[in-house]
N, C-alpha and C positions, 0 to 999 in steps of 0.2 A: 727527512733524510734517513732515519733509522729504518723505516718501512721499505724504502728503496734499497737500502743495504741488505735487508733481509730477503727481498725479492731476488736480488742478484746472487747472493751466496747461500741463502737459506735452503737447506735440503732436509727432507724428512727421511724416515726409514725407507720409504717407498722410492726415493730418488726423484720424486716429483717436486719441483721448486714451489715455494710458497708464492702466492700472487697477492699483491696489495689490492687488487680489484675485487678479490673474493672476500665477502664480509666475514665468513667463517675464519679465514686465515688472519684477517685483521683482529678479530676477537681473540684468536689463539695467541697472536703476538702480544696483544695487550695483557692477556692473562699471564704469559710468561714474564713480561716486564713487571707486572704487579707482584707476581710470585717472588721475583728476585729482590724486590724491595721489602716484602712483608712476610717471607717464609718463617721468620722467627716468631711471629706473633699471630698469624692467621693460618689455621691448619684444616679448615673445612671448605668444601666446594661451595656451600651456601654463602659463606662470608666473602669469598672471591666473587661469586655471582652478584651479590649485593654491591660490592665495591665497584664492579664494572657495569652496574645497572642493567643486568640481564637476568633472566630466570636461570635456575639451576639446570633445568633441562636444556635450555639454549646453550649455556656454557659447555655442558657435557657433549652436546651434539657438535658444536664448533670445534672443540678440542679433539674429539674423536675423528672428525672429518679431516682435520689438519695433521694429526699426529698418529692416528690409529692407537691411541692410548686414552685412558680416562684421566680427568683432572685430578682425582684423588691419588692415582698412581704417580702422577707427575709431582704433586705436592709432597707425597711421602718420599719419593726419590730425592727431592731437593733437600728435605729435612735430614734424611739419612746421609746424604752427601756431606752436608755441613757437620753432622754429628761425627762422621768418620774423620773429617778434617780436624775437628777439635780433639778427637781422641788420639790422632796420630801426631799432630803438630803443636799441641799445647799440653801444659801440665795441669789444666783445670781438673778439679775433682768431678767425677762422673755424676754422682747422684745429686749434688747440690749445684755446682756451677754450670756444667754443660746442660743439664736438664733445664735450669732456669734460663740460661742463655738462649735456648731454643724455644722458649715459651711454654714449657711444661710446668704447671703449678705443682703437680705431684711427681716427685722424682721417680717413684716406683712405676708410674705410668710410662715415663720415658724409657725405663729399663725394659718393660714389657713390649713397648712399641718397637724398640731397637731389636729385641730378640725376635719378634714376629717378622720384621722386615728382613733381617740379615741371617738369622739362625744362630747368632752369637749374643751373649750378654756383652754389654759395653766393655767391661773389664777384660773379658776373654778376648774380644776383638783387639783391644789395645795390646795385650800381651802377645797374641798371635802375630800381629803385624810387626811388632818390635822384634820378635824372634825371627820371623821370615826375612826381615830386612837387616837383621843384626845391628840395630840402631841402639845407641846408648844416649839417653837424654840427661842433661844436667842443666841446672839453672844458675850456674856460676859464670862469671865473665872472666875466665882465665884462658885467654888465647893470645898468641903472639902476633906481631905484625906480619911475620913470615907465614904463619898459618892462614891468616885472613887473606893475605895477598895470593897465596897458592889456591885457596878455596875459590875466591872470586875470579881469578884468571882461569881456573880449571873449567868454569862454566861460561867462559868467554865474556865476563862482565868487565868492561873497561875501568870501572871504579877500582878494580884490583890493582891498578897501577898507582893508587894513592892509599896505601895501607894505613898510613898515619891518620888520614882523615876518617877512614872507616873505623879504626880503633876508637878515635875520639867520639864518633857518633854512637858506636855500639856501647861504649862505657857510660855515656850520658843517657842512654835509653833506660826507661823504667823497667823493662823486662826484655831480656834476650834469652831465648831458649835455643840451645845449640843441640844439634843431633849429629852424631858422627858414626859412620858405618864401619869404623875400625880399619879402613884401608888408608894408606898414605898416598 
């Protein structure tokens, strides 16, 4: 079913839809699925090729034919996307927690990798985005039912109609990181 879904809506940068009858496209889809499950622990094309039981060259050719990109670029882009998410939406420490979370045994290698891919050190990126978006992070659970209700209803979440339940769930959660852009 997933391959049929990809065939129907899957578009690449070229605008040509992926086709499940094309073995390169199937390998590309399998690669992307595998990447989504293992990007935190597998960072090389060779490891993904071994996982998919194809040669590195075959994987590279299939990925390039289907996406006009290299597998390494796609792997690096996925790791960087998750690193940016963690930097923006979590309070995890950069060198120890985020690097370890993304499968880097040496935190300094993660910092170098991030800088090479983005042009920013992770701490610089976190500060730049916070300033750009005017976001203030806090790890306390000090919000009112009215604030929660307004927030959830402002993004059209029906659960906003039940602020007492939301407050109960949020207060019982082990970690709630709130971000506020300063607007009311």
